KOLLOVO-503697 format. One record per residue: y, z, x of N, C-alpha, C in turn. Coordinates in steps of 0.02 Angstrom, whole numbers. Last residue first. Example, Ala and Ser with C-alpha at 12.3 -4.5 7.8 and 13.67 -1.06 7.14 Angstrom:
<site><n_north>-112</n_north><n_up>354</n_up><n_east>642</n_east><ca_north>-53</ca_north><ca_up>357</ca_up><ca_east>684</ca_east><c_north>2</c_north><c_up>394</c_up><c_east>645</c_east></site>
<site><n_north>-284</n_north><n_up>390</n_up><n_east>660</n_east><ca_north>-225</ca_north><ca_up>390</ca_up><ca_east>615</ca_east><c_north>-165</c_north><c_up>390</c_up><c_east>660</c_east></site>
***
This chain:
<site><n_north>2305</n_north><n_up>1620</n_up><n_east>2520</n_east><ca_north>2363</ca_north><ca_up>1643</ca_up><ca_east>2461</ca_east><c_north>2360</c_north><c_up>1700</c_up><c_east>2432</c_east></site>
<site><n_north>2225</n_north><n_up>1556</n_up><n_east>2620</n_east><ca_north>2266</ca_north><ca_up>1619</ca_up><ca_east>2626</ca_east><c_north>2300</c_north><c_up>1623</c_up><c_east>2572</c_east></site>
<site><n_north>2133</n_north><n_up>1475</n_up><n_east>2541</n_east><ca_north>2189</ca_north><ca_up>1436</ca_up><ca_east>2577</ca_east><c_north>2232</c_north><c_up>1495</c_up><c_east>2600</c_east></site>
<site><n_north>2026</n_north><n_up>1525</n_up><n_east>2536</n_east><ca_north>1993</ca_north><ca_up>1479</ca_up><ca_east>2571</ca_east><c_north>2072</c_north><c_up>1458</c_up><c_east>2594</c_east></site>
<site><n_north>2064</n_north><n_up>1591</n_up><n_east>2393</n_east><ca_north>2069</ca_north><ca_up>1628</ca_up><ca_east>2426</ca_east><c_north>2035</c_north><c_up>1578</c_up><c_east>2521</c_east></site>
<site><n_north>2076</n_north><n_up>1444</n_up><n_east>2319</n_east><ca_north>2161</ca_north><ca_up>1517</ca_up><ca_east>2340</ca_east><c_north>2117</c_north><c_up>1564</c_up><c_east>2379</c_east></site>
<site><n_north>1966</n_north><n_up>1401</n_up><n_east>2331</n_east><ca_north>2009</ca_north><ca_up>1375</ca_up><ca_east>2330</ca_east><c_north>2075</c_north><c_up>1408</c_up><c_east>2364</c_east></site>
<site><n_north>1917</n_north><n_up>1510</n_up><n_east>2240</n_east><ca_north>1887</ca_north><ca_up>1504</ca_up><ca_east>2294</ca_east><c_north>1902</c_north><c_up>1425</c_up><c_east>2327</c_east></site>
<site><n_north>1997</n_north><n_up>1503</n_up><n_east>2111</n_east><ca_north>1979</ca_north><ca_up>1567</ca_up><ca_east>2165</ca_east><c_north>1960</c_north><c_up>1545</c_up><c_east>2228</c_east></site>
<site><n_north>1955</n_north><n_up>1380</n_up><n_east>2074</n_east><ca_north>2046</ca_north><ca_up>1394</ca_up><ca_east>2089</ca_east><c_north>2010</c_north><c_up>1472</c_up><c_east>2095</c_east></site>
<site><n_north>1814</n_north><n_up>1392</n_up><n_east>2027</n_east><ca_north>1863</ca_north><ca_up>1342</ca_up><ca_east>2078</ca_east><c_north>1906</c_north><c_up>1363</c_up><c_east>2102</c_east></site>
<site><n_north>1836</n_north><n_up>1503</n_up><n_east>1959</n_east><ca_north>1757</ca_north><ca_up>1500</ca_up><ca_east>2007</ca_east><c_north>1799</c_north><c_up>1462</c_up><c_east>2057</c_east></site>
<site><n_north>1868</n_north><n_up>1413</n_up><n_east>1851</n_east><ca_north>1917</ca_north><ca_up>1477</ca_up><ca_east>1869</ca_east><c_north>1893</c_north><c_up>1502</c_up><c_east>1934</c_east></site>
<site><n_north>1777</n_north><n_up>1324</n_up><n_east>1810</n_east><ca_north>1862</ca_north><ca_up>1303</ca_up><ca_east>1850</ca_east><c_north>1871</c_north><c_up>1370</c_up><c_east>1881</c_east></site>
<site><n_north>1664</n_north><n_up>1401</n_up><n_east>1790</n_east><ca_north>1662</ca_north><ca_up>1371</ca_up><ca_east>1842</ca_east><c_north>1731</c_north><c_up>1354</c_up><c_east>1870</c_east></site>
<site><n_north>1719</n_north><n_up>1470</n_up><n_east>1673</n_east><ca_north>1697</ca_north><ca_up>1513</ca_up><ca_east>1724</ca_east><c_north>1714</c_north><c_up>1456</c_up><c_east>1785</c_east></site>
<site><n_north>1756</n_north><n_up>1334</n_up><n_east>1570</n_east><ca_north>1786</ca_north><ca_up>1382</ca_up><ca_east>1592</ca_east><c_north>1794</c_north><c_up>1409</c_up><c_east>1668</c_east></site>
<site><n_north>1598</n_north><n_up>1276</n_up><n_east>1583</n_east><ca_north>1657</ca_north><ca_up>1266</ca_up><ca_east>1600</ca_east><c_north>1729</c_north><c_up>1318</c_up><c_east>1639</c_east></site>
<site><n_north>1566</n_north><n_up>1403</n_up><n_east>1509</n_east><ca_north>1549</ca_north><ca_up>1367</ca_up><ca_east>1571</ca_east><c_north>1573</c_north><c_up>1362</c_up><c_east>1610</c_east></site>
<site><n_north>1626</n_north><n_up>1423</n_up><n_east>1394</n_east><ca_north>1634</ca_north><ca_up>1469</ca_up><ca_east>1407</ca_east><c_north>1599</c_north><c_up>1441</c_up><c_east>1498</c_east></site>
<site><n_north>1596</n_north><n_up>1266</n_up><n_east>1321</n_east><ca_north>1639</ca_north><ca_up>1283</ca_up><ca_east>1338</ca_east><c_north>1662</c_north><c_up>1354</c_up><c_east>1401</c_east></site>
<site><n_north>1441</n_north><n_up>1289</n_up><n_east>1331</n_east><ca_north>1502</ca_north><ca_up>1234</ca_up><ca_east>1378</ca_east><c_north>1545</c_north><c_up>1248</c_up><c_east>1375</c_east></site>
<site><n_north>1447</n_north><n_up>1411</n_up><n_east>1235</n_east><ca_north>1412</ca_north><ca_up>1434</ca_up><ca_east>1275</ca_east><c_north>1468</c_north><c_up>1370</c_up><c_east>1324</c_east></site>
<site><n_north>1500</n_north><n_up>1341</n_up><n_east>1114</n_east><ca_north>1520</ca_north><ca_up>1376</ca_up><ca_east>1141</ca_east><c_north>1514</c_north><c_up>1386</c_up><c_east>1177</c_east></site>
<site><n_north>1411</n_north><n_up>1230</n_up><n_east>1085</n_east><ca_north>1464</ca_north><ca_up>1200</ca_up><ca_east>1111</ca_east><c_north>1532</c_north><c_up>1263</c_up><c_east>1140</c_east></site>
<site><n_north>1280</n_north><n_up>1287</n_up><n_east>1051</n_east><ca_north>1270</ca_north><ca_up>1272</ca_up><ca_east>1120</ca_east><c_north>1373</c_north><c_up>1239</c_up><c_east>1128</c_east></site>
<site><n_north>1366</n_north><n_up>1351</n_up><n_east>965</n_east><ca_north>1322</ca_north><ca_up>1391</ca_up><ca_east>1002</ca_east><c_north>1322</c_north><c_up>1377</c_up><c_east>1056</c_east></site>
<site><n_north>1360</n_north><n_up>1234</n_up><n_east>863</n_east><ca_north>1431</ca_north><ca_up>1249</ca_up><ca_east>863</ca_east><c_north>1397</c_north><c_up>1308</c_up><c_east>914</c_east></site>
<site><n_north>1240</n_north><n_up>1150</n_up><n_east>863</n_east><ca_north>1287</ca_north><ca_up>1104</ca_up><ca_east>899</ca_east><c_north>1379</c_north><c_up>1180</c_up><c_east>890</c_east></site>
<site><n_north>1182</n_north><n_up>1274</n_up><n_east>775</n_east><ca_north>1146</ca_north><ca_up>1254</ca_up><ca_east>864</ca_east><c_north>1211</c_north><c_up>1194</c_up><c_east>906</c_east></site>
<site><n_north>1260</n_north><n_up>1253</n_up><n_east>662</n_east><ca_north>1253</ca_north><ca_up>1317</ca_up><ca_east>695</ca_east><c_north>1241</c_north><c_up>1312</c_up><c_east>780</c_east></site>
<site><n_north>1227</n_north><n_up>1128</n_up><n_east>617</n_east><ca_north>1270</ca_north><ca_up>1137</ca_up><ca_east>655</ca_east><c_north>1288</c_north><c_up>1217</c_up><c_east>672</c_east></site>
<site><n_north>1082</n_north><n_up>1015</n_up><n_east>644</n_east><ca_north>1076</ca_north><ca_up>1094</ca_up><ca_east>625</ca_east><c_north>1168</c_north><c_up>1123</c_up><c_east>673</c_east></site>
<site><n_north>1047</n_north><n_up>849</n_up><n_east>635</n_east><ca_north>1043</ca_north><ca_up>925</ca_up><ca_east>675</ca_east><c_north>1074</c_north><c_up>972</c_up><c_east>622</c_east></site>
<site><n_north>1037</n_north><n_up>759</n_up><n_east>557</n_east><ca_north>953</ca_north><ca_up>787</ca_up><ca_east>580</ca_east><c_north>975</c_north><c_up>838</c_up><c_east>627</c_east></site>
<site><n_north>1141</n_north><n_up>706</n_up><n_east>534</n_east><ca_north>1064</ca_north><ca_up>703</ca_up><ca_east>485</ca_east><c_north>1025</c_north><c_up>735</c_up><c_east>507</c_east></site>
<site><n_north>1213</n_north><n_up>708</n_up><n_east>657</n_east><ca_north>1225</ca_north><ca_up>728</ca_up><ca_east>564</ca_east><c_north>1179</c_north><c_up>724</c_up><c_east>525</c_east></site>
<site><n_north>1129</n_north><n_up>656</n_up><n_east>745</n_east><ca_north>1148</ca_north><ca_up>727</ca_up><ca_east>757</ca_east><c_north>1181</c_north><c_up>785</c_up><c_east>679</c_east></site>
<site><n_north>1117</n_north><n_up>517</n_up><n_east>690</n_east><ca_north>1087</ca_north><ca_up>548</ca_up><ca_east>710</ca_east><c_north>1080</c_north><c_up>647</c_up><c_east>707</c_east></site>
<site><n_north>1271</n_north><n_up>471</n_up><n_east>717</n_east><ca_north>1234</ca_north><ca_up>493</ca_up><ca_east>655</ca_east><c_north>1188</c_north><c_up>518</c_up><c_east>662</c_east></site>
<site><n_north>1299</n_north><n_up>508</n_up><n_east>849</n_east><ca_north>1345</ca_north><ca_up>539</ca_up><ca_east>824</ca_east><c_north>1292</c_north><c_up>529</c_up><c_east>751</c_east></site>
<site><n_north>1201</n_north><n_up>417</n_up><n_east>899</n_east><ca_north>1205</ca_north><ca_up>480</ca_up><ca_east>953</ca_east><c_north>1220</c_north><c_up>508</c_up><c_east>847</c_east></site>
<site><n_north>1263</n_north><n_up>303</n_up><n_east>868</n_east><ca_north>1209</ca_north><ca_up>304</ca_up><ca_east>839</ca_east><c_north>1179</c_north><c_up>401</c_up><c_east>838</c_east></site>
<site><n_north>1421</n_north><n_up>285</n_up><n_east>933</n_east><ca_north>1389</ca_north><ca_up>299</ca_up><ca_east>837</ca_east><c_north>1315</c_north><c_up>333</c_up><c_east>802</c_east></site>
<site><n_north>1369</n_north><n_up>409</n_up><n_east>1096</n_east><ca_north>1370</ca_north><ca_up>316</ca_up><ca_east>1020</ca_east><c_north>1357</c_north><c_up>329</c_up><c_east>957</c_east></site>
<site><n_north>1483</n_north><n_up>496</n_up><n_east>1171</n_east><ca_north>1433</ca_north><ca_up>483</ca_up><ca_east>1131</ca_east><c_north>1423</c_north><c_up>412</c_up><c_east>1081</c_east></site>
<site><n_north>1586</n_north><n_up>501</n_up><n_east>1253</n_east><ca_north>1561</ca_north><ca_up>451</ca_up><ca_east>1258</ca_east><c_north>1492</c_north><c_up>478</c_up><c_east>1246</c_east></site>
<site><n_north>1665</n_north><n_up>623</n_up><n_east>1312</n_east><ca_north>1707</ca_north><ca_up>590</ca_up><ca_east>1250</ca_east><c_north>1644</c_north><c_up>510</c_up><c_east>1253</c_east></site>
<site><n_north>1608</n_north><n_up>739</n_up><n_east>1346</n_east><ca_north>1644</ca_north><ca_up>704</ca_up><ca_east>1427</ca_east><c_north>1663</c_north><c_up>638</c_up><c_east>1360</c_east></site>
<site><n_north>1569</n_north><n_up>799</n_up><n_east>1233</n_east><ca_north>1615</ca_north><ca_up>832</ca_up><ca_east>1265</ca_east><c_north>1647</c_north><c_up>788</c_up><c_east>1309</c_east></site>
<site><n_north>1493</n_north><n_up>722</n_up><n_east>1199</n_east><ca_north>1527</ca_north><ca_up>721</ca_up><ca_east>1181</ca_east><c_north>1579</c_north><c_up>766</c_up><c_east>1218</c_east></site>
<site><n_north>1399</n_north><n_up>754</n_up><n_east>1325</n_east><ca_north>1389</ca_north><ca_up>678</ca_up><ca_east>1291</ca_east><c_north>1466</c_north><c_up>677</c_up><c_east>1239</c_east></site>
<site><n_north>1356</n_north><n_up>886</n_up><n_east>1294</n_east><ca_north>1391</ca_north><ca_up>850</ca_up><ca_east>1344</ca_east><c_north>1401</c_north><c_up>798</c_up><c_east>1354</c_east></site>
<site><n_north>1291</n_north><n_up>882</n_up><n_east>1137</n_east><ca_north>1362</ca_north><ca_up>912</ca_up><ca_east>1139</ca_east><c_north>1382</c_north><c_up>889</c_up><c_east>1229</c_east></site>
<site><n_north>1213</n_north><n_up>785</n_up><n_east>1188</n_east><ca_north>1247</ca_north><ca_up>790</ca_up><ca_east>1116</ca_east><c_north>1312</c_north><c_up>789</c_up><c_east>1144</c_east></site>
<site><n_north>1114</n_north><n_up>875</n_up><n_east>1261</n_east><ca_north>1133</ca_north><ca_up>811</ca_up><ca_east>1295</ca_east><c_north>1187</c_north><c_up>803</c_up><c_east>1242</c_east></site>
<site><n_north>1077</n_north><n_up>983</n_up><n_east>1118</n_east><ca_north>1098</ca_north><ca_up>1003</ca_up><ca_east>1231</ca_east><c_north>1151</c_north><c_up>912</c_up><c_east>1247</c_east></site>
<site><n_north>1010</n_north><n_up>896</n_up><n_east>1060</n_east><ca_north>1052</ca_north><ca_up>941</ca_up><ca_east>1062</ca_east><c_north>1087</c_north><c_up>943</c_up><c_east>1114</c_east></site>
<site><n_north>876</n_north><n_up>850</n_up><n_east>1174</n_east><ca_north>954</ca_north><ca_up>820</ca_up><ca_east>1102</ca_east><c_north>1013</c_north><c_up>854</c_up><c_east>1105</c_east></site>
<site><n_north>838</n_north><n_up>992</n_up><n_east>1208</n_east><ca_north>850</ca_north><ca_up>955</ca_up><ca_east>1218</ca_east><c_north>930</c_north><c_up>886</c_up><c_east>1213</c_east></site>
<site><n_north>793</n_north><n_up>1038</n_up><n_east>1073</n_east><ca_north>842</ca_north><ca_up>1076</ca_up><ca_east>1116</ca_east><c_north>876</c_north><c_up>1006</c_up><c_east>1159</c_east></site>
<site><n_north>760</n_north><n_up>907</n_up><n_east>956</n_east><ca_north>731</ca_north><ca_up>965</ca_up><ca_east>1011</ca_east><c_north>797</c_north><c_up>984</c_up><c_east>1040</c_east></site>
<site><n_north>812</n_north><n_up>914</n_up><n_east>779</n_east><ca_north>834</ca_north><ca_up>893</ca_up><ca_east>849</ca_east><c_north>771</c_north><c_up>931</c_up><c_east>918</c_east></site>
<site><n_north>681</n_north><n_up>892</n_up><n_east>665</n_east><ca_north>713</ca_north><ca_up>923</ca_up><ca_east>674</ca_east><c_north>734</c_north><c_up>914</c_up><c_east>738</c_east></site>
<site><n_north>647</n_north><n_up>740</n_up><n_east>568</n_east><ca_north>632</ca_north><ca_up>779</ca_up><ca_east>633</ca_east><c_north>675</c_north><c_up>830</c_up><c_east>637</c_east></site>
<site><n_north>629</n_north><n_up>731</n_up><n_east>393</n_east><ca_north>678</ca_north><ca_up>717</ca_up><ca_east>429</ca_east><c_north>664</c_north><c_up>771</c_up><c_east>492</c_east></site>
<site><n_north>495</n_north><n_up>595</n_up><n_east>340</n_east><ca_north>520</ca_north><ca_up>654</ca_up><ca_east>318</ca_east><c_north>572</c_north><c_up>674</c_up><c_east>380</c_east></site>
<site><n_north>524</n_north><n_up>434</n_up><n_east>265</n_east><ca_north>488</ca_north><ca_up>481</ca_up><ca_east>309</ca_east><c_north>533</c_north><c_up>565</c_up><c_east>303</c_east></site>
<site><n_north>582</n_north><n_up>407</n_up><n_east>112</n_east><ca_north>610</ca_north><ca_up>394</ca_up><ca_east>187</ca_east><c_north>532</c_north><c_up>451</c_up><c_east>202</c_east></site>
<site><n_north>554</n_north><n_up>288</n_up><n_east>-6</n_east><ca_north>529</ca_north><ca_up>347</ca_up><ca_east>21</ca_east><c_north>562</c_north><c_up>380</c_up><c_east>85</c_east></site>
<site><n_north>658</n_north><n_up>205</n_up><n_east>-72</n_east><ca_north>658</ca_north><ca_up>242</ca_up><ca_east>-96</ca_east><c_north>622</c_north><c_up>298</c_up><c_east>-36</c_east></site>
<site><n_north>534</n_north><n_up>53</n_up><n_east>-61</n_east><ca_north>621</ca_north><ca_up>71</ca_up><ca_east>-1</ca_east><c_north>657</c_north><c_up>133</c_up><c_east>-8</c_east></site>
<site><n_north>387</n_north><n_up>106</n_up><n_east>-6</n_east><ca_north>445</ca_north><ca_up>92</ca_up><ca_east>-65</ca_east><c_north>498</c_north><c_up>90</c_up><c_east>-25</c_east></site>
<site><n_north>257</n_north><n_up>51</n_up><n_east>71</n_east><ca_north>312</ca_north><ca_up>90</ca_up><ca_east>37</ca_east><c_north>368</c_north><c_up>94</c_up><c_east>9</c_east></site>
<site><n_north>105</n_north><n_up>-30</n_up><n_east>17</n_east><ca_north>165</ca_north><ca_up>-32</ca_up><ca_east>35</ca_east><c_north>227</c_north><c_up>13</c_up><c_east>42</c_east></site>
<site><n_north>-89</n_north><n_up>25</n_up><n_east>63</n_east><ca_north>-30</ca_north><ca_up>9</ca_up><ca_east>7</ca_east><c_north>79</c_north><c_up>-15</c_up><c_east>17</c_east></site>
***
């Protein structure tokens, strides 16, 4: 039997790696339309929010560490 056009395959939840990749690509501003559509149809908003906050905190801490390192090496 052929599947009718109304039947859809069950939506699989996104894996952690896929969610992390989407967050990183979105942060860089290079996310494709296909990935964006997948995120909205399969992803959970809470996962994107938590990973986004985690990425932002990590980014700020890395920048702060680099600034402190440069200032300490410059003798300021």
